[in-house]
N, C-alpha and C positions, 0 to 999 in steps of 0.2 A: 606462416615466416617475415619480418619484415627486413624490406631491404630502404636500408637507409643510403643517404648516397649525399654530397655535396652539390648544389643547385650551380651550374655553369656560369650563371649569369652573377648570381650575389652572392654567391660560396656559403648560403644557408643550408645547413641539414633539413632535407626532409625524407618522410615516406615514398622514395618511387615507385610506381607501379608500372610506366612504358609509356614508350615513345624518347623525346627530349630528355632530357635530365634536366628541367629547368622547375624549378615550384612556381605554386599554386600562387605567390602574388605576384609573379616576376612573369608567369602568363598569364595574367589579368592584365601587366603593365604593357606588353609588348602587342594584347590583342587592344585596349586603349589606343596606343602608338598608332597601330593597323587604323583604326577607325579614324584619325587625326589624318592619316594619313590620306586615305581614302575620299575623305572631304574637299582636300586639297586638292588632289587632282585633278577631283570634277566640279571645283570654282576655276581651275589652274590648267586645262588642259593641254596648255606649251608649253609647260615647265619641261626641263631634263631632267636628269635623277638628280645630277648633283644642288641642283637647284632644290630640291624638292627635299633630299635629303639635308642641305643647309636650312631649309626653311625651319621645315619636322623636329630638325636635331635628331636622326633617323641613319645608323650606316646604311649605306649603299651596299653592303652587303645586304643585309634585312632588305632592303627592297629587293634587292636582286630574286633572294628568295622568297617573296611574297610572287615574286613575277614566275618563278619558276612550278609555285606550288598552284600556279594558276588563280589567285587569292587578283591580283593587279592584275588590270586590264590597260590599255592604250589606247587612243582612236586611231587610225591610218593614218590622220595627218600630225599625228605626235613626233618630238623632236627623237623620242627613245625607239630606238629602233631597235626590236626582238625578231631573230632567225629564228627555224625551222634547225635541231642541231644533227637532223636526218638529212636535209634536201637545200638547204640553204635557202627557202623562200621567204620572206614578211609575213612577222605574225605578230597577234596581238595582245598572248600572254602564253604562256606555259613554255613546253621543252620542242613539240614536236606540233606541224600544221595537220588539217584536218587531214589529208590524205594520208602521211606520213602514219600517225594515229591507226588509221584504219587500216591499213597496210600489216602495223605490227598486233593489233587486237587480232584479226583474221590467221598472224602465224601462231600468233600466240594457244587462238582456240583451237586450229589445228595441230598443233603439236597435242595439248589437253585430247582431245578427238584421241589421235593415235596411239596416246597413253591409255586412256580407256579402253581400247580394240583390243593392244595388244597383251593386258592385265584379264580383259574378260578373253582371251584367247588360252592365254598360262590357263587359268583357272576352269575350264571345262576341259587342257588335256590333265589338271588332276583328278578330276572325279573322273572315280570307276565305271566300267562300262554295264550296260545294266544286265542282268542274268538273267535268262529266260525262264529259269527254272522259280527263280526268285519271284514274288508277288502273287495277287490275291488269286486264288481258285476257287473255282463253281462247282459244287456236287450236285450233279445231274439225280434227278428226284423221280 
């Protein structure tokens, strides 16, 4: 079954599969712009978001999105201040610092493990107890 949608960026109709509702042509343009921004940051490490946005002709919203996706990373001495959304520590990219990421990951792993154990216990309860009269029998000769 075909899923036709309009591109959120250019409005053209395209066959949508998954992810953002953006056509392939726009995805390609965005990726080319990303590479341009990445090169600009490497060549101009002291630039702020507004400067990068103006010089590269890309919205600050798009820059922030790339930062949150951990596609753009800034040095310690960059004027761009990114902080962990959980504890407020200064980070170079993304949403969380390494310590908070580890905490979230450990909590998620513990939850998954608890759920698996609960499912295994449920399954064990549903199985019938073994009947001592059933099974293999051996005849004495």
